[in-house]
Phi, psi and omega in degrees: 000133174274128178250118183278163180294324176299320187295319183290320179296314177302316176300315180299318180299311183297320181290320182295318179300314179303314180298319180297321178294314175302317180297313178304317178296318177295321177297317175303312184298319176301315187279326177272335186076013183244136180274334178242126174245343180212158177307327183289337176304309176200093187304316181295312182298324179293320178296318178294325180295316178297325180288322177290320179290329175295322175295315183294330177294315177300314182298320178290328177291317180295321181301309183295317178300320179292325181296314179295323175298316182296320178302305186301312183294320175305318182295310178304312180303313179295323177292316177303321175298320173300314176298326179296323182288324179291323176297314179303314181294316179303315176299322178303315181292321178299324182288313186281344182284103176217189185293350181274351182267132177283180183296326180298321181288321180288332181285324176296320179299312177307319177293318179300312179300321181299324171292327176295321175300316178293323179295313181296318179304315185287325176294324181295335181253034173293145180238151172220124187057036184067019178240135180288123186283345182246023186254011183068228178275358174266064190295338176269005178247142178296139183301317182230141168243147187253142166257129184240158180269181182295338178271005182063032173270138174294124176247349177188159176230150180242133182281124180252352179275204175219177182254019179274163179216134176274141176263134181246140176287126171248356175188173179300125180059032181219120179233158176229140172296129184264340188248155178239153179234143180288334184231169179114184180307320182243033179302144180278320182266331185211128174250182178284352178280130179300134176098358186264007181285099191292312186294326175295322177296322177292320178296315178299317178302316175304309180302317185287321177296319177298320183291316180298333185265349185298137177293333184278349180287141174282162178303328180288321182295317180298317181293323175295321181295310182294327176291325175296318180300316190285333182265272184300308186297312177295327177293315182293326173293323174302315178300319178295318180295326175292327178289325173295316181294328175295318183290323178308313184293316180288325182287320181294323175295318179296316180298320180296317178303311180298322181295315178298313180299321179297317183296315181298321178290321173302319175298319180291323182291316180297328180285328184282322189298324174294326177299318177301309182301320175303326182279318189257336184283146178268155170275104193301314180300315179294317182294322175294324175298306185295324177302315182296322176293321176293320181291327176296310181297325179294312182297318180294322181293317178298314181295314183290321181300316185292325181287323184282326179289342173290335183285132178241183181293325180298335174297331186269341181277342183285000000 
């Protein structure tokens, strides 16, 4: 078979080009530490990597969701703790306010309850990350607006939020309600059960104490006011306190669930990362050995090609 000089030249250039490409690829693998830079490097492995990274992205989103939910839930929990303290003090005042207390003592109690009302109103409008936590899904709207009298005392509050709640994914096929509401079936300040309106209960307590302490009140009016405190007001404060205790239980259970989900999600993320690494990372020692082999082959090809290409027809005629 006759082999032309052009055929040799073409084969030499082709082989040198292939060696140069393999050398470049190995050099890139050594410098980046990655075996795969594009889908053409290993289509099957790239598909597995994309699937794993998609799973990893979902897990990280679940992780972020859990973090935000825990922050919000902890904020609500601490607020309910504060409300429970206000409720305890209001109940103490309702218990000690009786006919043995003079007008000055009852008036002092009324002023203290007035401060409890202001603090409860402030807590109802608590914000986290610039969102009102007790407004349901209307996070940019205050939960309550106050109606005040000429003495700047709160006489009533109006609910401005809603009772809706958004469900947020914390795992595959697992969601948690993200919002809390001051009112509604599961309201923190007021439920659908009569007598659980906490701020109204405080306002009623202050009103009865003020009436009992008023110099214009008759002995009958004073007795009626104190009787109302011992009866309806104290009973309603107890209902509010039970509502707070119920929320302690439900919020505590939610925090426990979030903590468990966060632990599982962190473990899943930790398990996925090595799988991705196994697919795309190079064996550095093996790659360096192959790179050295390719470099030697490339150098040898250049040297032999250079030597042969210098040979002409006259060399064979001599």
